[in-house]
N, C-alpha and C positions, 0 to 999 in steps of 0.2 A: 752517312754512307761511308763505306770503306774506300780507301784510296784506289784500290784495284778496280772497283766498280766505276768510280768517277773517271779513271783513265780509259776504261773500255768504252764508256759512253762517249767520251770526247773523241776517241779514235773511230768510233762507229759513225760519227757525223762527218768525218773527213771524206772527201770524194775518193772513189775507188780509182785505181790506176786505169788509164785508158788502154784499151786493147784494140789492135787494128782489126778492121773489118774482115780481112782475109783469115785471121785466126778464128774469129767468131764463126764465120761461114764454114771453115774446115771442121771445127768442133761440132757444129750443127749436123753436118752430113755424116761425120763419123758416129755421132750418137744415133742417127737414123739407121745406119747400117748395123750397129750393135743391137738395136731394138728389133730389126727385121730378122736377125739371127735367132732371137729368142721366141719368135712367133711359131706357133704350132700350125703348120699349113695342112689343109685337108688333102686326103689322097685323091687320086683321079676318080675313083668310084664315088667317094663322098661328094666331090665337086659336081660330078655328073648328076647325081641324085638331087642335090640341092638346086641345080640349074633347072632340072625338069620341074621341080616343085614350084619354083619361082615363075616359070613360064605358064604352068597350069593355073596357078592362082591368079596371075595377071590376066589370063584369058577369061577366067570365071568372073573376076571383078569387071572386066570390059563388057561381058555379056549382061551383067546386072545393070551397069550404067546405061548400056544400050536399051535395055528393057524399060528402065525408068524414063529415059528420054522419049522413047516411043509412046509410053503411057501418058506422059505429060503433054506430048504433042497432040495425041488423039483427044485428050481432055480439053485442051485449048481450042482445037478445031470444033469440038462439040459445043463448047461455050460460045464460040463465035457464030455458029449456025443458030443457036438459041437467041442470041442478041439481034441477029438479022431478022428473026421472026417478030420481034417486038416492035 
């Protein structure tokens, strides 16, 4: 190995300089703010449409689950009546 590679490997194993927690936290929040600035936010119309879609789909799924629950309940009651007859 060349001397430069050996030096870089040795330097890489050294512990990094300690950074205070306040600096790390400040950098974290500045990074978050910069990421939020790059986000493409939906318009009010798009947001309203998507909200309606979510509410409608949630209602449909709720009705389907309610239907399955009622069906299983009726089936269970029917099985219990049959077992009482035996």
